[in-house]
matplotlib code that plots the C-alpha trace (Angstrom):
import matplotlib.pyplot as plt

x = [100.5, 99.9, 102.3, 101.4, 99.0, 100.7, 98.4, 99.1, 97.2, 95.8, 96.7, 93.8, 94.2, 93.1, 89.6, 89.3, 90.4, 88.0, 85.0, 84.3, 85.9, 85.6, 86.3, 86.6, 90.1, 89.6, 86.3, 87.9, 90.7, 88.3, 86.1, 89.1, 90.4, 87.1, 86.7, 90.1, 89.2, 86.1, 87.9, 90.4, 87.6, 86.3, 89.9, 89.6, 93.3, 93.8, 90.8, 92.0, 95.5, 94.0, 91.8, 94.6, 97.0, 94.4, 94.0, 97.7, 97.9, 95.0, 96.5, 99.8, 98.0, 95.6, 97.5, 101.2, 104.0, 104.1, 100.5, 99.4, 96.6, 99.1, 101.0, 97.9, 97.1, 100.6, 100.3, 97.1, 98.5, 101.5, 99.1, 97.6, 101.1, 102.0, 98.9, 100.2, 103.7, 105.3, 107.1, 109.9, 107.5, 105.4, 108.5, 109.4, 105.9, 106.0, 109.4, 108.1, 104.9, 106.8, 109.0, 106.0, 104.3, 107.5, 107.9, 104.2, 103.3, 106.5, 108.6, 106.4, 103.0, 100.8, 100.4, 104.2, 104.0, 101.4, 103.6, 106.6, 104.6, 103.6, 107.2, 108.4, 105.8, 107.0, 110.6, 109.4, 107.6, 111.0, 112.8, 114.5, 113.9, 117.0, 115.6, 112.1, 113.1, 114.2, 111.1, 108.8, 110.6, 110.3, 106.6, 106.0, 107.9, 105.8, 102.5, 103.5, 104.2, 101.1, 98.5, 100.0, 100.9, 97.5, 96.0, 95.0, 97.4, 100.2, 98.9, 99.1, 102.6, 103.7, 102.1, 104.0, 107.4, 106.6, 105.8, 109.1, 110.9, 109.0, 109.8, 113.5, 113.3, 113.8, 111.1, 112.2, 111.9, 108.6, 106.7, 106.5, 105.4, 102.7, 101.5, 101.5, 99.6, 97.0, 96.6, 95.9, 93.4, 91.6, 91.5, 90.5, 88.4, 86.9, 87.7, 85.5, 86.8, 88.2, 91.6, 91.8, 91.2, 94.1, 96.3, 95.4, 96.2, 99.5, 100.7, 99.6, 101.6, 104.6, 104.1, 103.5, 106.9, 108.5, 106.6, 104.7, 101.5, 99.8, 100.1, 99.0, 95.8, 93.6, 94.6, 93.5, 90.3, 89.4, 90.4, 88.1, 85.2, 85.5, 85.5, 82.6, 80.5, 81.4, 81.5, 79.4, 80.6, 81.4, 83.5, 87.0, 88.5, 86.8, 88.3, 91.7, 91.2, 89.9, 92.9, 95.3, 93.8, 93.8, 97.5, 98.2, 96.4, 98.3, 101.6, 100.6, 99.5, 95.8, 94.8, 91.2, 90.5, 92.3, 90.2, 87.0, 87.9, 88.7, 85.2, 83.6, 82.0, 84.3, 87.5, 87.5, 87.4]
y = [92.1, 95.0, 95.5, 94.4, 96.9, 98.9, 99.2, 102.3, 102.7, 106.0, 106.7, 105.8, 109.1, 111.2, 109.6, 110.0, 113.6, 114.6, 112.8, 115.2, 118.6, 120.2, 123.9, 126.6, 126.0, 122.3, 122.7, 125.0, 122.5, 119.5, 121.4, 122.1, 118.5, 116.9, 119.2, 118.0, 114.4, 114.8, 116.6, 113.8, 111.3, 113.3, 113.5, 117.3, 117.5, 121.3, 121.8, 119.1, 120.7, 124.1, 122.8, 120.7, 123.6, 125.5, 122.6, 122.5, 126.2, 125.8, 122.8, 124.6, 127.6, 125.7, 122.6, 123.6, 122.0, 118.7, 117.5, 114.2, 116.0, 118.2, 115.0, 113.3, 116.5, 116.7, 113.1, 113.8, 117.0, 114.9, 112.5, 115.3, 116.5, 113.0, 112.8, 116.0, 114.4, 116.7, 114.0, 115.9, 118.3, 115.4, 113.7, 116.7, 116.7, 113.0, 113.2, 116.0, 114.0, 110.9, 112.9, 114.5, 111.1, 109.5, 112.4, 112.6, 108.9, 106.9, 105.0, 101.9, 103.5, 102.1, 105.6, 105.8, 102.6, 104.2, 107.2, 105.0, 103.2, 106.5, 107.7, 104.4, 104.7, 108.2, 106.9, 104.1, 106.6, 108.3, 105.0, 105.0, 101.4, 101.2, 103.9, 102.5, 99.0, 99.7, 101.8, 99.0, 96.5, 98.8, 99.3, 95.6, 95.1, 97.8, 96.3, 92.8, 94.1, 96.2, 93.8, 90.3, 88.2, 87.6, 91.1, 92.8, 95.7, 93.1, 91.6, 95.0, 95.6, 92.2, 93.0, 96.3, 94.7, 91.8, 94.3, 96.0, 92.7, 91.7, 94.9, 94.3, 90.8, 89.3, 86.7, 84.1, 86.8, 88.2, 84.9, 83.8, 87.4, 87.5, 84.0, 85.0, 88.2, 86.4, 83.8, 86.4, 88.2, 84.9, 83.9, 87.2, 88.8, 85.8, 84.1, 86.6, 89.9, 92.4, 92.4, 88.7, 89.5, 92.0, 89.3, 86.8, 89.3, 90.2, 86.6, 85.9, 88.9, 87.4, 84.1, 85.8, 87.6, 84.2, 82.6, 80.4, 80.8, 77.6, 78.8, 82.3, 81.4, 80.0, 82.9, 85.5, 83.7, 83.6, 87.3, 88.1, 86.1, 87.9, 91.3, 90.6, 89.3, 92.2, 95.1, 94.1, 93.2, 96.7, 98.0, 99.3, 96.7, 94.0, 95.6, 95.3, 91.6, 90.9, 92.7, 90.8, 87.5, 88.4, 89.3, 85.9, 84.2, 86.3, 85.3, 81.7, 82.2, 81.8, 84.8, 83.8, 83.5, 86.8, 88.6, 87.2, 88.8, 92.1, 92.2, 92.1, 95.5, 96.2, 95.5, 98.7, 100.8]
z = [89.5, 91.7, 94.6, 98.1, 99.7, 102.4, 105.4, 107.5, 110.7, 112.1, 115.7, 117.9, 119.9, 117.0, 117.1, 120.8, 120.7, 118.0, 119.6, 122.5, 122.4, 125.8, 125.4, 122.7, 121.5, 121.3, 119.5, 116.9, 116.4, 116.2, 113.6, 111.3, 111.8, 111.0, 107.9, 106.8, 107.2, 105.2, 102.4, 102.2, 101.9, 98.9, 97.6, 97.7, 98.7, 98.5, 100.8, 103.1, 103.3, 104.0, 106.9, 108.3, 108.3, 110.2, 112.6, 113.1, 114.0, 116.4, 118.0, 118.5, 120.0, 122.2, 123.3, 122.9, 121.0, 122.8, 122.7, 121.0, 119.3, 117.5, 116.5, 114.9, 113.1, 111.7, 110.5, 108.6, 107.2, 106.0, 104.3, 102.3, 101.3, 100.2, 98.0, 96.3, 95.8, 98.4, 100.2, 101.8, 103.4, 104.6, 106.0, 108.1, 109.7, 110.4, 112.0, 114.3, 115.0, 116.0, 118.3, 120.0, 120.5, 121.9, 124.4, 125.4, 125.5, 125.8, 123.3, 123.3, 122.9, 120.1, 118.6, 118.3, 116.3, 114.0, 113.5, 112.7, 110.1, 108.5, 108.5, 107.0, 104.3, 103.5, 103.2, 100.9, 98.7, 98.2, 97.5, 100.9, 102.0, 104.1, 106.4, 106.4, 107.5, 111.1, 111.6, 110.5, 112.6, 115.6, 114.9, 114.8, 118.1, 119.8, 118.5, 119.6, 123.1, 123.2, 121.8, 121.8, 118.9, 117.4, 117.0, 113.8, 114.5, 114.6, 111.3, 109.7, 110.9, 109.6, 106.3, 106.1, 106.7, 104.4, 101.6, 102.0, 101.8, 98.8, 96.9, 97.7, 96.3, 99.7, 99.1, 101.7, 104.4, 103.1, 102.8, 106.5, 107.4, 104.8, 105.9, 109.6, 108.9, 106.8, 109.5, 112.2, 110.1, 109.3, 113.0, 114.5, 111.8, 110.1, 106.7, 104.7, 106.1, 103.6, 105.4, 104.6, 101.0, 101.2, 102.8, 100.1, 97.4, 98.9, 99.3, 95.8, 94.6, 96.3, 94.5, 91.2, 91.6, 91.8, 88.9, 91.4, 89.4, 90.6, 94.2, 93.4, 91.5, 94.3, 96.6, 93.9, 93.3, 97.0, 97.4, 94.4, 95.9, 99.3, 97.7, 95.3, 98.3, 100.6, 98.1, 95.1, 91.6, 90.4, 93.2, 92.4, 94.8, 92.8, 89.6, 91.1, 91.9, 88.4, 86.9, 89.1, 88.1, 84.4, 84.7, 86.2, 83.3, 80.7, 82.3, 81.8, 78.2, 79.1, 77.1, 76.5, 80.2, 80.8, 78.2, 79.7, 83.0, 81.3, 79.8, 83.2, 84.2, 87.1, 85.2, 83.3, 86.5]

ax = plt.figure().add_subplot(projection="3d")
ax.plot(x, y, z, "-o")
ax.set_aspect("equal")
plt.show()
């Protein structure tokens, strides 16, 4: 069974800043930043890193060392570095970005929460769960104060912390967080939203880890149905759902059913 999907949020200010550059330096930065984003979407990581390094230099020159636009650029540059396996370099950029956001926007700003989640993810990528946990708890607390207890951002923060607990074998702590996260997504986004599919998959993965196969199966089937309806039968996310369900069947000795899923077109993706 695949591990729980770690949902990391982009700071909202990066979208606002790129949307309407007002003068030459800002326009130059926004152009490099947008090019970096597009390169990341194409998974052209060397190109993305090049453009984001240029955006970082432009942000430093145009906005100074304490501007939130520099922070969001550093965070995206860190993402590119992590995709290249350069985790320590990414970590340094994320630590700097969080410090900028805390100084510029205050300790309880939602963008600080986003930065903390990214830094926690970096720590987890390096096997440093003990350092990630307090960051995820702080991010959750910020989001609850900023958005209330039933907001999708809160659901994502709950999901992140639950994923850490699951991976540490702290199942009794993970389960209520996964359930609360899923309930928020269902209520706010609707029962057929793709984030609901993610929540169902993650809770099923938790049950699978505890050999609670009968509880995991209906969740995986529902997650698969949501993804097939929203994305089509041959999407990579559908393939992941098919593979997860097949793995559950194999664990129960239901090999014929598992093989039937493996033969579906998306499953080989």
